[in-house]
C-alpha positions in Angstrom: 64.1 -109.1 55.5 65.6 -110.9 58.5 69.2 -110.4 59.5 70.6 -113.8 60.1 74.4 -114.0 60.9 75.7 -112.0 63.8 79.5 -111.7 64.3 81.5 -109.3 66.4 82.7 -106.1 64.7 86.3 -106.0 63.8 88.4 -104.6 66.6 90.2 -102.2 64.3 87.0 -100.1 63.9 86.9 -99.4 67.6 90.5 -98.2 67.4 89.5 -95.8 64.6 86.7 -94.2 66.8 83.8 -96.2 65.5 80.6 -96.3 67.5 79.1 -99.7 68.1 75.4 -100.0 67.2 74.3 -103.2 68.8 76.3 -106.4 68.4 77.0 -106.4 64.6 77.0 -102.8 63.4 79.7 -100.1 63.7 79.2 -96.4 62.7 82.3 -94.5 61.7 81.9 -90.7 61.0 84.6 -88.2 60.1 84.9 -84.6 61.0 83.7 -83.4 57.5 80.3 -84.9 58.0 80.7 -88.0 56.0 80.4 -91.5 57.3 80.3 -95.3 56.8 78.3 -98.2 58.2 80.0 -101.6 58.8 78.0 -104.7 59.3 80.0 -107.7 60.6 83.1 -105.7 59.5 81.9 -105.2 55.9 81.3 -101.7 54.6 77.6 -101.5 53.8 76.6 -97.8 53.6 78.6 -94.7 52.7 77.7 -91.0 52.6 79.5 -87.8 51.9 79.6 -84.5 53.9 76.5 -83.1 52.3 74.5 -86.3 52.0 72.3 -86.2 55.2 69.6 -88.0 53.3 71.8 -91.1 52.7 72.8 -91.0 56.4 69.1 -91.2 57.4 68.5 -93.9 54.8 71.2 -96.0 56.4 69.7 -95.5 59.9 66.2 -96.4 58.7 67.4 -99.5 56.9 69.4 -100.8 59.8 66.2 -101.0 61.8 64.2 -102.4 58.8 66.8 -105.2 58.3 66.9 -106.2 61.9 70.6 -105.4 62.2 70.0 -103.2 65.2 67.0 -102.0 67.3 65.5 -98.5 67.0 66.9 -97.6 70.4 70.4 -98.7 69.5 70.3 -96.9 66.2 69.1 -93.7 67.8 71.8 -93.9 70.4 74.5 -94.5 67.8 73.4 -91.7 65.5 72.9 -89.2 68.4 69.2 -88.7 67.9 66.1 -89.7 69.8 64.0 -92.8 68.8 61.2 -90.6 67.5 63.5 -89.2 64.8 64.4 -92.7 63.6 60.8 -93.7 63.6 59.9 -90.6 61.5 62.8 -91.4 59.1 61.4 -94.9 58.6 57.9 -93.6 57.9 59.2 -90.9 55.5 61.3 -93.6 53.7 58.3 -95.8 53.3 56.1 -93.0 52.0 58.5 -91.1 49.8 61.6 -93.1 49.2 65.0 -91.4 49.3 63.3 -88.0 48.7 61.3 -88.6 51.9 64.4 -88.7 54.1 66.2 -85.8 52.4 66.5 -82.8 54.8 64.2 -79.9 54.1 66.0 -76.6 53.7 65.2 -74.3 56.6 64.1 -70.7 56.2 61.1 -68.9 54.7 59.4 -70.6 51.8 57.4 -67.6 50.8 57.0 -63.9 51.7 56.0 -63.6 55.3 52.3 -62.8 56.1 53.6 -60.7 59.0 52.9 -57.3 57.6 52.6 -54.2 59.9 48.8 -54.4 59.6 48.7 -58.1 60.3 51.0 -57.6 63.3 48.7 -54.9 64.7 45.7 -57.2 64.2 47.5 -60.1 66.1 48.5 -57.9 69.0 45.0 -56.5 69.4 43.5 -60.0 69.4 46.1 -61.4 71.7 45.8 -58.4 74.0 42.1 -59.2 74.5 43.0 -62.3 76.4 42.8 -64.9 73.6 45.2 -67.9 73.8 48.1 -68.4 71.5 46.3 -70.9 69.3 43.0 -69.0 69.3 44.8 -65.9 68.1 46.6 -67.8 65.4 43.3 -69.3 64.2 41.4 -66.0 64.3 44.1 -64.1 62.3 45.0 -66.9 59.9 48.6 -67.3 60.8 50.8 -69.8 62.6 51.6 -69.7 66.3 55.2 -68.9 65.4 54.0 -65.8 63.6 51.9 -64.8 66.6 55.0 -65.1 68.8 57.1 -63.0 66.5 54.4 -60.3 66.4 54.0 -60.3 70.2 57.7 -60.1 70.6 57.8 -57.0 68.4 60.1 -58.6 65.8 61.0 -56.2 63.0 58.9 -56.8 60.0 61.9 -56.4 57.7 63.6 -59.3 59.4 60.6 -61.5 58.7 60.8 -61.1 54.9 64.6 -61.2 54.6 66.3 -63.8 52.4 66.9 -67.2 53.8 70.6 -66.5 54.4 69.8 -63.5 56.6 66.5 -64.6 58.1 66.4 -66.3 61.5 66.1 -65.6 65.2 67.6 -62.4 66.7 71.1 -62.7 67.8 71.2 -63.6 71.5 73.5 -61.5 73.7 76.6 -63.1 75.1 76.4 -63.2 78.9 79.1 -64.3 81.3 78.6 -67.9 82.4 77.9 -68.2 86.1 79.9 -65.1 87.2 80.7 -65.0 90.9 77.9 -63.0 92.6 78.9 -59.6 93.7 79.2 -59.7 97.5 76.7 -57.5 99.4 78.7 -57.4 102.6 77.9 -53.7 103.2 74.2 -54.4 103.2 74.7 -57.4 105.4 76.7 -55.3 107.9 73.9 -52.7 107.9 71.3 -55.4 108.5 73.3 -56.7 111.5 73.4 -53.2 112.9 69.7 -52.7 112.4 70.2 -50.0 109.8 68.6 -51.9 106.9 65.0 -53.0 106.8 65.7 -55.7 104.1 67.8 -56.1 101.0 66.2 -55.5 97.6 66.6 -57.9 94.7 69.4 -57.1 92.4 70.1 -59.0 89.2 73.4 -59.3 87.3 73.8 -60.7 83.7 74.5 -64.5 83.9 74.3 -67.4 81.5 73.5 -71.1 82.2 72.0 -70.3 85.6 70.7 -73.4 87.4 67.0 -73.3 88.4 66.3 -70.4 86.0 63.1 -72.2 85.0 61.7 -71.3 88.5 61.2 -67.7 87.1 58.2 -69.2 85.2 56.3 -69.4 88.5 56.1 -65.7 89.2 53.0 -64.8 87.1 51.1 -67.6 88.7 52.5 -66.9 92.2 51.2 -63.3 91.9 47.6 -64.7 91.3 47.7 -66.5 94.7 48.1 -63.3 96.6 50.6 -64.8 99.0 53.0 -61.8 99.1 50.3 -59.2 99.3 48.3 -61.1 102.0 51.5 -61.7 104.0 52.3 -58.0 103.8 48.8 -57.1 104.9 48.8 -59.5 107.9 52.5 -59.3 109.1 53.5 -55.9 107.7 57.2 -56.8 107.6 59.8 -58.9 109.3 62.2 -57.4 111.8 65.0 -55.6 110.1 67.4 -58.0 108.5 69.1 -58.8 105.2 66.3 -61.2 104.1 63.0 -59.5 104.0 59.4 -61.0 104.1 59.2 -61.2 100.3 62.5 -63.0 99.9 61.7 -65.6 102.7 58.3 -66.4 101.2 59.6 -66.5 97.5 62.4 -68.7 98.6 60.0 -71.1 100.3 57.6 -71.3 97.4 60.4 -71.8 94.8 61.9 -74.6 96.9 58.5 -76.2 97.2 58.0 -76.1 93.4 61.5 -77.7 93.1 60.4 -80.5 95.4 62.1 -79.3 98.6 59.3 -77.7 100.7 60.9 -78.2 104.1 63.5 -75.8 105.4 66.0 -78.6 105.4 65.6 -78.7 101.6 67.7 -75.6 101.3 70.8 -77.8 101.9 70.1 -79.4 98.5 70.6 -76.1 96.6 73.8 -74.3 96.1 73.1 -71.0 97.9 74.7 -68.9 95.0 72.6 -70.7 92.4 69.2 -70.2 94.1 70.4 -66.7 95.2 70.6 -65.6 91.5 66.8 -66.4 91.1 66.1 -64.5 94.3 68.1 -61.5 93.3 70.5 -62.0 96.2 74.2 -62.9 96.4 73.1 -66.2 98.1 69.9 -67.8 99.2 69.0 -68.0 102.9 70.2 -71.1 104.7 68.3 -73.4 107.0 69.0 -71.6 110.3 68.0 -68.3 108.7 64.8 -69.7 107.2 63.9 -71.2 110.6 64.7 -68.0 112.5 62.7 -65.7 110.1 59.8 -68.1 110.0 59.8 -68.3 113.8 59.6 -64.5 113.9 56.4 -64.7 111.8 55.0 -67.4 114.1 55.7 -65.3 117.2 53.1 -62.8 116.0 50.4 -65.4 116.4 48.8 -64.3 113.1 49.2 -67.5 111.1 45.4 -68.1 111.0 44.9 -64.5 109.8 47.2 -65.3 106.9 45.3 -68.4 105.9 42.0 -66.5 106.1 43.4 -63.7 104.0 44.6 -66.2 101.3 41.2 -67.8 101.3 39.4 -64.5 100.9 41.7 -63.5 98.0 41.3 -66.9 96.3 37.5 -66.8 96.5 37.2 -63.3 95.2 38.9 -64.4 91.9 37.1 -66.3 89.1 37.9 -69.8 87.9 39.5 -70.6 84.5 36.1 -70.5 82.8 34.9 -67.4 84.7 33.0 -69.5 87.3 32.4 -68.5 90.9 35.0 -70.4 92.9 32.9 -70.0 96.1 29.9 -71.7 94.5 30.9 -75.1 96.0 33.4 -75.9 98.7 34.6 -79.3 99.7 35.6 -80.0 103.3 37.6 -82.9 104.6 39.9 -83.8 107.4 43.6 -84.6 107.0 45.6 -86.6 109.5 49.3 -85.8 109.7 51.2 -88.6 111.4 53.9 -87.8 114.0 57.0 -90.0 114.3 58.9 -88.2 117.0 59.4 -89.0 120.7 56.9 -86.6 122.3 53.7 -87.9 123.8 51.1 -86.9 121.2 47.5 -88.1 121.2 46.6 -90.8 118.7 44.2 -90.4 115.8 42.9 -93.0 113.5 44.4 -92.7 110.0 42.2 -93.9 107.2 45.2 -94.0 104.9 47.4 -96.0 107.3 44.4 -98.0 108.6 45.3 -97.8 112.3 45.6 -95.1 115.1 48.8 -93.2 115.1 50.2 -90.2 117.1 49.1 -87.3 114.8 47.6 -83.9 114.4 44.5 -83.3 112.4 43.5 -80.4 110.2 40.2 -79.5 108.4 40.8 -78.5 104.8 38.5 -76.6 102.5 38.9 -76.8 98.7 37.2 -75.1 95.8 35.3 -76.9 93.0 38.7 -77.6 91.2 40.2 -79.2 94.3 42.5 -76.3 94.9 43.2 -75.6 98.6 41.4 -72.6 100.0 41.4 -72.7 103.7 42.7 -74.8 106.6 42.2 -74.8 110.3 43.7 -77.1 113.0 41.0 -79.5 114.1 40.1 -79.8 117.8 41.7 -82.9 119.3 39.3 -85.8 119.0 36.7 -83.8 117.2 34.6 -85.4 114.5 34.2 -84.0 111.0 30.6 -83.1 111.8 31.7 -81.1 114.9 34.4 -79.4 112.9 32.0 -78.4 110.1 29.7 -76.8 112.7 32.7 -74.9 114.1 33.9 -73.9 110.7 30.7 -72.4 109.3 31.2 -68.9 110.8 34.7 -68.7 109.4 33.6 -69.8 106.0 30.9 -67.1 106.0 33.5 -64.5 106.9 35.8 -65.7 104.1 33.1 -65.7 101.5 32.2 -62.2 102.5 28.4 -62.1 101.7 25.1 -63.9 102.4 24.9 -66.1 99.2 24.2 -69.8 99.7 27.2 -72.0 99.5 27.1 -75.7 98.5 29.4 -77.6 100.9 30.4 -81.2 99.9 31.9 -83.7 102.4 32.0 -87.4 102.9 30.2 -89.7 105.4 32.4 -88.6 108.2 30.3 -85.5 108.5 27.0 -87.4 108.8 24.6 -85.7 111.2 21.0 -84.8 110.3 21.1 -82.2 113.0 24.1 -80.6 111.3 22.4 -80.7 107.9 19.5 -78.8 109.4 21.8 -76.3 111.1 23.7 -75.7 107.9 20.5 -75.1 105.9 19.3 -72.6 108.4 22.6 -70.7 108.2 22.8 -70.4 104.4 24.8 -73.4 103.5 23.6 -76.2 101.3 24.7 -79.8 102.1 26.0 -82.3 99.6 27.1 -85.7 101.0 26.6 -89.4 100.9 23.9 -91.1 102.8 25.2 -93.2 105.7 23.9 -96.5 107.0 21.5 -99.2 105.7 18.9 -97.7 103.4 15.9 -99.2 101.6 16.3 -99.4 97.9 14.4 -97.0 95.7 11.8 -98.3 93.2 13.7 -99.1 89.9 10.9 -97.4 88.0 11.9 -94.1 89.4 15.3 -94.1 87.8 15.7 -91.8 84.7 18.7 -90.8 82.7 20.4 -87.5 83.6 23.5 -85.8 82.2 26.0 -83.0 82.9 28.6 -81.3 80.8 31.7 -80.2 82.7 34.1 -77.3 82.1 36.1 -79.3 79.6 33.1 -79.9 77.4 32.8 -83.6 78.4 29.2 -84.9 78.9 28.5 -87.7 81.3 25.2 -89.5 81.9 23.8 -91.5 84.8 20.7 -93.3 85.8 19.3 -91.4 88.8 16.2 -91.5 91.0 15.4 -88.1 92.4 13.3 -88.4 95.6 12.7 -86.8 99.0 13.5 -88.6 102.3 12.8 -87.9 106.0 15.8 -88.2 108.3 15.2 -88.7 112.0 16.6 -85.9 114.2 18.2 -86.9 117.6 16.1 -85.4 120.4 16.2 -86.0 124.1 12.5 -86.7 124.4 12.4 -88.9 121.3 9.5 -87.0 119.8 10.1 -88.5 116.3 11.1 -85.1 114.7 12.4 -85.5 111.2 14.2 -83.3 108.6 13.4 -83.7 104.9 16.2 -83.7 102.3 16.5 -84.4 98.6 18.0 -87.8 97.8 19.6 -88.8 94.4 20.1 -92.5 94.1 22.3 -94.4 91.6 22.7 -98.1 90.8 26.3 -99.2 90.8 28.2 -102.5 90.8 28.1 -104.2 94.2 31.1 -104.5 96.3 32.7 -108.0 96.4 31.6 -108.8 99.9 28.0 -107.4 99.5 26.7 -108.7 96.3 23.3 -107.3 95.6 20.3 -109.4 94.5 19.9 -107.7 91.1 22.8 -109.1 89.2 25.5 -107.9 91.5 24.4 -104.2 91.9 23.6 -101.9 94.7 22.2 -98.5 95.2 24.1 -95.5 96.6 22.5 -92.3 97.7 23.5 -88.6 97.6 21.8 -86.2 99.9 21.5 -82.5 99.4 19.5 -79.6 100.7 19.6 -77.8 97.3 16.4 -78.7 95.5 17.2 -76.5 92.4 20.5 -78.0 91.5 20.1 -80.2 88.3 20.4 -83.9 89.3 23.2 -84.5 86.8 25.3 -81.6 88.2 24.6 -82.8 91.8 25.9 -86.3 91.0 28.9 -84.8 89.2 29.7 -82.4 92.1 29.6 -85.2 94.6 32.1 -87.2 92.5 34.2 -84.0 92.3 35.0 -84.4 96.0 37.8 -86.8 94.9 39.6 -83.8 93.6 40.3 -82.9 97.2 41.7 -86.4 97.8 43.9 -86.0 94.8 45.1 -82.7 96.2 46.2 -84.4 99.4 47.9 -87.2 97.4 49.7 -84.7 95.1 50.7 -82.6 98.1 52.3 -85.6 99.8 54.2 -86.5 96.7 55.5 -83.2 95.6 55.1 -80.7 98.5 55.9 -82.8 101.6 52.4 -82.1 102.9 52.8 -84.5 105.8 56.0 -82.9 107.2 55.6 -81.1 110.5 58.1 -78.3 109.9 58.3 -77.6 113.6 58.5 -80.1 116.4 58.0 -77.5 119.2 55.3 -78.5 121.6 53.4 -77.4 124.6 51.4 -79.2 127.3 47.9 -80.2 126.4 45.1 -79.0 128.6 44.8 -81.5 131.4 41.2 -80.4 132.1 40.0 -81.1 128.5 37.3 -83.7 128.4 38.1 -86.6 126.1 36.2 -89.8 125.2 36.6 -92.4 128.0 38.1 -95.7 126.6 36.5 -97.6 129.5 33.1 -96.6 128.1 33.9 -98.2 124.7 35.2 -101.3 126.4 32.1 -101.7 128.6 29.9 -101.2 125.6 31.6 -104.2 123.9 30.7 -106.2 127.0 27.1 -105.1 126.6 27.2 -106.2 123.0 28.7 -109.6 124.0 26.0 -110.1 126.7 23.2 -109.2 124.2 24.5 -111.7 121.7 24.8 -114.4 124.4 21.3 -113.6 125.6 19.9 -113.9 122.1 21.6 -117.3 121.5 20.4 -118.7 124.9 16.9 -117.4 124.2 16.8 -119.3 120.9 18.1 -122.5 122.5 15.5 -122.2 125.3 12.7 -121.6 122.9 13.8 -124.7 120.9 13.9 -126.8 124.0 10.5 -125.7 125.2 9.0 -126.4 121.8 10.4 -129.9 121.9 9.1 -130.5 125.4 5.6 -129.5 124.5 5.5 -131.6 121.4 4.2 -135.2 121.6 6.4 -138.0 120.3 6.0 -139.0 116.7 3.0 -141.3 116.2 1.4 -140.3 119.5 -0.3 -137.1 118.6 -3.3 -138.0 120.9 -1.0 -138.2 123.9 -1.4 -135.3 126.3 2.0 -133.6 127.1 2.3 -132.3 130.7 5.0 -129.7 131.4 5.7 -129.2 135.1 7.1 -126.0 136.7 10.2 -127.9 137.6 10.7 -129.0 134.0 10.1 -125.4 132.7 12.4 -123.8 135.3 15.2 -126.3 134.5 15.0 -125.4 130.8 14.7 -121.6 131.3 17.4 -121.3 134.0 20.2 -120.5 131.5 18.0 -117.7 130.1 17.6 -116.2 133.5 21.3 -116.2 134.0 21.8 -114.6 130.6 19.3 -111.9 131.4 20.9 -111.1 134.7 24.4 -110.9 133.0 22.9 -108.5 130.4 21.3 -106.3 133.0 24.6 -106.2 135.0 26.6 -105.2 131.8 24.1 -102.5 130.9 24.1 -101.1 134.4 27.9 -101.1 134.6 28.1 -99.4 131.2 25.6 -96.7 132.3 27.7 -95.9 135.4 30.9 -95.2 133.5 31.2 -91.6 132.3 31.4 -91.0 128.6 34.2 -88.5 129.0 37.0 -87.9 131.5 39.6 -85.3 131.9 42.7 -85.7 129.8 45.0 -85.3 132.8 43.6 -88.5 134.3 43.7 -90.5 131.2 47.0 -89.4 129.7 49.0 -87.2 132.0 51.8 -85.3 130.3 50.3 -85.4 126.9 51.5 -82.6 124.6 50.3 -80.8 121.5 52.5 -79.7 118.6 53.1 -76.0 117.7 50.5 -74.8 115.2 51.6 -71.3 114.2 54.7 -72.4 112.3 52.8 -75.3 110.8 50.0 -73.0 109.5 52.6 -70.6 108.0 54.2 -73.4 106.1 50.8 -74.7 105.1 49.9 -71.3 103.6 53.2 -71.4 101.6 52.4 -74.9 100.4 48.9 -73.8 99.4 50.3 -71.0 97.3 52.9 -73.3 95.8 50.2 -75.9 94.9 48.0 -73.3 93.3 50.9 -71.9 91.4 51.8 -75.3 90.0 48.1 -75.9 89.1 48.0 -72.6 87.2 51.2 -73.3 85.2 50.0 -76.8 84.3 46.7 -75.4 83.2 48.4 -72.8 81.0 50.4 -75.6 79.4 47.2 -77.4 78.6 45.3 -74.3 77.3 48.0 -72.1 75.8 50.5 -74.4 74.1 50.2 -76.9 71.3 51.8 -79.7 73.3 49.9 -82.8 72.2 50.5 -84.8 75.4 49.6 -81.9 77.7 46.5 -83.8 79.0 48.7 -86.5 80.5 52.1 -84.8 80.9 51.4 -81.1 81.7 52.6 -81.5 85.3 55.7 -83.5 84.3 56.6 -80.9 81.7 56.1 -78.1 84.2 58.4 -79.7 86.7 61.0 -80.3 84.0 60.8 -76.6 82.9 61.2 -75.5 86.6 64.4 -77.4 86.8 65.8 -76.2 83.5 68.8 -73.8 83.3 68.9 -70.5 81.4 70.2 -66.9 81.2 69.3 -63.9 83.3 69.5 -60.8 81.3 68.7 -57.4 83.0 70.6 -55.4 80.4 67.5 -53.8 78.9 66.2 -51.0 81.2 62.9 -51.9 82.8 62.9 -55.6 81.8 64.3 -58.8 83.3 64.6 -61.3 80.4 64.8 -65.0 81.3 66.1 -67.0 78.4 65.8 -70.7 79.1 67.9 -73.4 77.6 66.2 -75.8 75.2 64.6 -79.0 76.6 65.7 -82.5 75.5 63.0 -82.8 72.8 61.7 -80.3 70.2 58.1 -80.8 71.2 58.8 -79.9 74.8 61.0 -77.0 73.8 58.2 -75.7 71.5 55.6 -76.1 74.3 57.8 -74.2 76.8 58.4 -71.5 74.2 54.7 -71.0 73.7 54.2 -71.0 77.5 56.9 -68.3 77.7 55.1 -66.2 75.1 51.9 -66.4 77.1 53.5 -65.6 80.4 55.3 -62.6 78.9 51.9 -61.1 78.0 51.0 -60.9 81.7 53.5 -58.1 82.2 54.4 -59.5 85.6 56.9 -57.5 87.7 59.5 -59.3 89.8 58.4 -58.7 93.4 60.2 -55.9 95.1 61.3 -54.3 91.8 60.0 -52.5 88.8 61.4 -55.0 86.3 58.9 -56.6 83.9 59.6 -60.3 83.4 60.0 -61.5 79.8 60.5 -65.1 78.9 62.2 -66.7 75.9 63.7 -70.0 74.9 67.1 -70.2 73.3 67.7 -71.5 69.8 69.1 -75.0 69.5 72.7 -74.9 68.5 
């Protein structure tokens, strides 16, 4: 049915408190629960206080008739569009009975007997997920949660009017934090090493969702590694744990820089830290500076890497089995004279610093070092190998993947000799492999997805650079694929081209090698995600020092002279072609006079070849000039006064960002694997960030426990998912750092 006439609702309805639904519909509800719908001022639907089914019928038919859109009806009735859509489906399937509300409460005796609860706890305690436990024990996930929460069995079988969730305690709403002035005075006098976290009951606490991060933060080892490396900060109110936790939580909330502390109310974030107020910007900078003064930032990064690689992946895999290495350019926008580096992301050279990052098979950051100024990825890889071996901690062979920036056959041989397998793309023009050598290979990843490729598995010899040009080569395994050609380089075989992967590992299945090479993009995704959510490209400290004026750097004049050599070679080739054409024409008899003898004199020959002699002389002069110019010169001569940015503070903040990133990845993975959220595959990270920003209650009233009771999220599906996540995190029995309080997580009932 199409709704035709549209007239404005009568003004009197607005005066009575009616809600306009679109242009022609008004909804008027009274305090008893009844209501009426007016269309063009005419009463069209009426329902009483206990007739919710008729109310839903009216909403559904307003959309069906075209009187209002689904969004307008949802806004007017105070529900989300999904509810209206569901009412329409239920009305079409079951008529009025389909939209009638279903009475809440137990429909049958509960299956949660004492024996069943014991079975559930045993299964769940073995490490099974929420859904796996429910499937194995034949109950719902709700029943599993009640069993794990220790709900009394009697409450589960109570009558509908007495059944329900436990009564939640009444806590004071945002009470004024108790001042800790005595401890602050003691800290100023040097009588207090640091203040311990203390929690007071409070309701509706902003940022309470950040408590969800602590089980995952514990797995990163940040706090323990920092304690092992730094010991402790100098005596003061805010200790090492508080400073690091504050930094990680701010990063998870989207404010990774110290300046981000200004975007939080100190009292609000202080409640999450167990303090009367969170540290402010100057305190954060001062305490971080005290860590930087120790000169142990690189040791912290190494300790975090060793801790990370000792753990196992989500599927029990060895995280050190493959490592990806890539450089990251961090552009500088300040006024100091900083050396320029070409940025592949920005597509031009910019003042910047460069780091070399190492990631595991999942793209999670493991290790980072500051790159030597002007160093290539190949040079950085060679320098990095001893540190990687120390971090791994044993002699097992490690597969190292990197892009063409690390291309160097000599490096490949060096890595192979030192226990590292290479995985990279082949660089340069390469002959195509015989199409008959291609066969289908496949690989099944950790998610159970199987991919297939057509691959040719061959061996190739790569020339090694030697001073005597002896022709020495190094043999590697080559895996070739046929892919669509780039727009500017269309192939001859229907717009395709071959790409080649090189590796020194001859035992790795071809399908897995191809998949692992493609997995290098996970590291690129980590950089992109870090820039978006963790301010990866911020410098954190703009302190600088003079660069080494004696350091040798590439000579720009050498590159300029080489361009002159290339120009001279091109000119010589063009002139040689012209001269050859002229000589051929001179020696050829005119048409129709083939018997005529052609005589070429020396004068004629010299006249024609004279431009070629000049081109040869110009080429030799350009090559000689290029040879005289040194390839490298001292920095002080090229760029006097150049500076380098402080690295200690930067590396400390980088370690914090690494821990925050890995914390976020862990929580997102738990949402995908331990909740029933249907859109977790696409929205796990969005739901995680929404949960981190949610408010809730802090309840330390039960001895030995710190209960975090989060407020419901906007939709039932998200609230349910976060409730399941809370149940899973509660089973980890994580203690709040610096206390003996075990964290428990809950989600409040909807009012």
